[in-house]
N, C-alpha and C positions, 0 to 999 in steps of 0.2 A: 503495498502499499506504499502510496505515495503522500507524504503528511512534513506539513511546515515543521520547524523550528517548537516553534510556539504551542503546536498540534502534539506534540510532545507529549512535554510535562503534563499538560489538558487530559488526556488520552489515559497517561499514566496515572492521573491519581481519579478517574472515574473505574481502575483497573483497582484500584488499591483497596475499594469503596464498595471491589463485589458491585458492580451495578454487570459487569459480563457476563458475571452466572443467567441472569435475567434479563437482557435484551439480544440483539443478534447483533450480526457486523454493522450493519445496516447503518439502520436504531445508536448505535453504538458515536460512527457516525454522524451525522444530524447531527447528539447533542454535545460532540467537538465542536460542530458549525458553528451550532446556537450561540454557548457556551464565549466559541470565539468573539463572535460578533457581538455583545453582549458583554465581552468587555471592553473591545478595541475602538467603539466609539460612542458608549458612553448606552446605554440602554432610557428611555425615555418610556417605556411599555406597549410602543410601534413593531406590530410586525412591515414596517416599512422596514424600521431601522433595522431586522435579523436581513430581509434582501437586500441592503445596501451592505452591512458586511461583509455579504457572500459573496 
């Protein structure tokens, strides 16, 4: 899987929490992108923020 450097840290954190046991790989990928978009831009609660961040 081709991940950005800051995505690896988020993914490691999710696997440390044990989320990989409950979610499939595509779902984990989506979660990483959502969290990355929220952290990068500053999340104001709209889906537009997530769209611009990913």
